[in-house]
C-alpha positions as CSV (number, residue, x, y, z in Angstrom):
1,X,-8.5,1.7,-2.3
2,X,-11.1,-0.7,-0.9
3,X,-9.1,-1.2,2.3
4,X,-8.1,2.5,2.6
5,X,-8.9,4.6,5.7
6,X,-11.5,7.2,5.1
7,X,-11.0,10.9,5.6
8,X,-13.4,13.7,6.7
9,X,-12.8,16.2,3.8
10,X,-12.6,15.8,0.0
11,X,-9.4,17.8,-0.1
12,X,-6.4,18.7,2.1
13,X,-7.0,22.4,1.6
14,X,-3.8,22.9,-0.3
15,X,-4.3,23.8,-3.9
16,X,-3.0,21.3,-6.5
17,X,-1.5,23.1,-9.4
18,X,0.5,21.9,-12.4
19,X,3.3,20.8,-10.1
20,X,5.9,21.3,-12.8
21,X,8.8,20.1,-10.7
22,X,7.0,17.2,-9.2
23,X,7.6,13.5,-9.7
24,X,6.0,11.8,-12.6
25,X,2.7,9.9,-12.3
26,X,3.6,6.3,-11.6
27,X,0.3,4.6,-10.6
28,X,-1.1,1.6,-12.4
29,X,-4.6,3.0,-12.7
30,X,-5.7,5.4,-15.5
31,X,-5.7,8.9,-14.2
32,X,-7.9,10.6,-16.9
33,X,-10.5,7.9,-16.6
34,X,-10.7,8.2,-12.8
35,X,-11.0,12.0,-13.1
36,X,-13.8,11.5,-15.6
37,X,-15.7,9.2,-13.2
38,X,-15.2,11.6,-10.3
39,X,-16.4,14.5,-12.5
40,X,-19.6,12.5,-13.3
41,X,-20.2,11.9,-9.6
42,X,-19.5,15.6,-8.8
43,X,-22.0,16.8,-11.4
44,X,-24.7,14.3,-10.7
45,X,-24.7,13.0,-7.1
46,X,-21.9,14.4,-4.9
47,X,-21.8,18.2,-4.8
48,X,-19.4,18.0,-1.9
49,X,-16.5,16.8,-4.1
50,X,-17.2,19.3,-7.0
51,X,-14.5,21.7,-5.9
52,X,-11.9,19.0,-5.2
53,X,-12.4,17.1,-8.4
54,X,-11.2,19.8,-10.8
55,X,-7.5,18.9,-11.3
56,X,-5.1,19.0,-14.1
57,X,-5.5,16.1,-16.5
58,X,-3.1,17.0,-19.3
59,X,0.2,16.2,-17.5
60,X,-0.7,14.4,-14.2
61,X,2.0,14.2,-11.6
62,X,2.3,12.1,-8.4
63,X,0.8,15.0,-6.4
64,X,-2.4,14.7,-8.6
65,X,-2.6,11.0,-7.9
66,X,-2.4,11.7,-4.1
67,X,-5.2,14.3,-4.5
68,X,-7.4,11.8,-6.3
69,X,-6.7,9.2,-3.7
70,X,-7.7,11.7,-1.0
71,X,-11.1,12.2,-2.8
72,X,-11.6,8.4,-3.0
73,X,-10.8,8.1,0.7
74,X,-13.5,10.7,1.4
75,X,-16.0,8.9,-0.8
76,X,-15.2,5.6,1.1
77,X,-15.9,7.2,4.4
78,X,-19.1,8.9,3.3
79,X,-20.5,6.0,1.2
80,X,-23.4,5.5,3.6
81,X,-24.3,9.2,3.5
82,X,-26.5,11.0,1.1
83,X,-28.4,14.2,0.3
84,X,-31.5,14.9,2.3
85,X,-34.1,16.7,0.2
86,X,-37.0,18.5,1.8
87,X,-39.1,20.1,-0.9
88,X,-41.4,22.8,0.5
89,X,-43.9,22.6,-2.3
90,X,-43.2,26.0,-3.6
91,X,-42.2,26.9,-7.1
92,X,-39.4,29.1,-5.8
93,X,-36.0,29.2,-7.5
94,X,-33.0,30.1,-5.4
95,X,-29.5,30.7,-6.6
96,X,-26.5,31.0,-4.3
97,X,-23.3,32.3,-5.9
98,X,-19.7,32.8,-4.8
99,X,-16.3,33.2,-6.3
100,X,-12.7,32.7,-5.1
101,X,-10.5,35.5,-6.5
102,X,-7.2,34.2,-7.9
103,X,-7.5,30.8,-6.2
104,X,-4.2,29.3,-7.4
105,X,-2.1,32.5,-7.2
106,X,1.1,31.8,-5.4
107,X,0.9,28.0,-5.8
108,X,1.6,28.0,-9.5
109,X,4.2,29.3,-11.9
110,X,3.4,33.1,-12.2
111,X,3.8,32.7,-16.0
112,X,1.0,30.2,-16.2
113,X,-2.3,32.0,-16.8
114,X,-4.3,29.4,-15.0
115,X,-2.7,30.4,-11.7
116,X,-4.5,33.8,-11.7
117,X,-8.0,32.6,-12.7
118,X,-10.7,32.8,-10.2
119,X,-13.1,30.0,-9.3
120,X,-16.9,30.2,-9.6
121,X,-19.3,28.2,-7.5
122,X,-23.0,28.3,-7.4
123,X,-26.0,26.1,-6.5
124,X,-29.5,26.5,-7.8
125,X,-32.4,25.1,-5.8
126,X,-36.0,24.6,-6.7
127,X,-38.4,24.4,-3.7
128,X,-35.3,24.0,-1.4
129,X,-34.1,21.0,-3.5
130,X,-30.7,21.4,-5.2
131,X,-31.1,20.8,-8.9
132,X,-27.8,22.2,-10.2
133,X,-24.4,22.8,-8.6
134,X,-21.3,24.1,-10.3
135,X,-17.6,24.7,-9.3
136,X,-15.2,25.7,-12.1
137,X,-12.5,28.1,-13.1
138,X,-13.6,31.2,-14.8
139,X,-12.7,31.6,-18.4
140,X,-11.4,35.2,-18.1
141,X,-8.9,36.6,-15.7
142,X,-10.6,38.9,-13.2
143,X,-8.6,42.0,-12.0
144,X,-10.6,42.4,-8.8
145,X,-12.8,40.5,-6.4
146,X,-15.7,42.5,-7.6
147,X,-15.0,41.4,-11.2
148,X,-14.7,37.8,-10.1
149,X,-18.0,38.0,-8.3
150,X,-19.7,39.7,-11.3
151,X,-18.4,37.0,-13.6
152,X,-19.7,34.3,-11.2
153,X,-23.1,35.9,-11.1
154,X,-23.2,36.2,-14.8
155,X,-22.4,32.6,-15.3
156,X,-25.0,31.5,-12.8
157,X,-27.7,33.5,-14.6
158,X,-26.9,31.6,-17.9
159,X,-28.2,28.5,-16.1
160,X,-30.9,30.2,-13.9
161,X,-32.8,32.0,-16.6
162,X,-33.5,29.0,-18.9
163,X,-34.5,26.9,-15.8
164,X,-36.9,29.7,-14.8
165,X,-38.5,29.6,-18.2
166,X,-38.9,25.8,-18.2
167,X,-40.5,25.9,-14.7
168,X,-42.8,28.7,-15.8
169,X,-43.9,26.7,-18.9
170,X,-44.4,23.5,-16.9
171,X,-46.5,25.4,-14.3
172,X,-48.7,27.0,-17.0
173,X,-49.3,23.6,-18.8
174,X,-50.0,21.7,-15.6
175,X,-52.0,24.3,-13.6
176,X,-53.4,26.2,-16.6
177,X,-52.6,29.5,-14.8
178,X,-50.3,32.4,-15.4
179,X,-47.1,32.1,-13.4
180,X,-44.6,34.7,-12.3
181,X,-41.7,32.9,-10.7
182,X,-40.1,34.4,-7.6
183,X,-36.3,34.2,-8.1
184,X,-33.9,35.1,-5.4
185,X,-30.2,35.4,-6.1
186,X,-27.7,35.8,-3.4
187,X,-24.0,36.6,-4.0
188,X,-21.6,36.6,-1.1
189,X,-18.2,38.1,-1.3
190,X,-15.5,35.7,-0.5
191,X,-13.8,36.5,2.7
């Protein structure tokens, strides 16, 4: 992949499902190891690939290898790019949440429960600096867009509330003052 041409996006936009009828994985590289490395990058340094990285790892097919190669081409093209962080000096936590209702519906076998699960995505910022970003399938099957949005909001609160308490404790220890964090949570319906 060192001589590959770069691409502008981490995914082609087409969902990659289980691809039950697809050709078998025939690459010389280890698929699961590569996915693990990409998941590490997505969780720690590259939020732009978080959505694209979550692929099936139990029975990889040739279509999955192509999707991984597409992500690697994106990383090659953007290797000189990075995140710009502009902290504003405030102790403000912001959480932006969204969900994608039934993201794989129509691209998977209808009998496969994964095909009807929704995807949750959220980012938590502290003083305008992203400190946590998540993109993953929901554990339950949502029956409506509202239920998918509510599940996404609930999942984000499981990360936001403990972070708020840690920041509150640090502020009180460092500045020796009482602190009431201002949290803002925004949820946008997927359109």
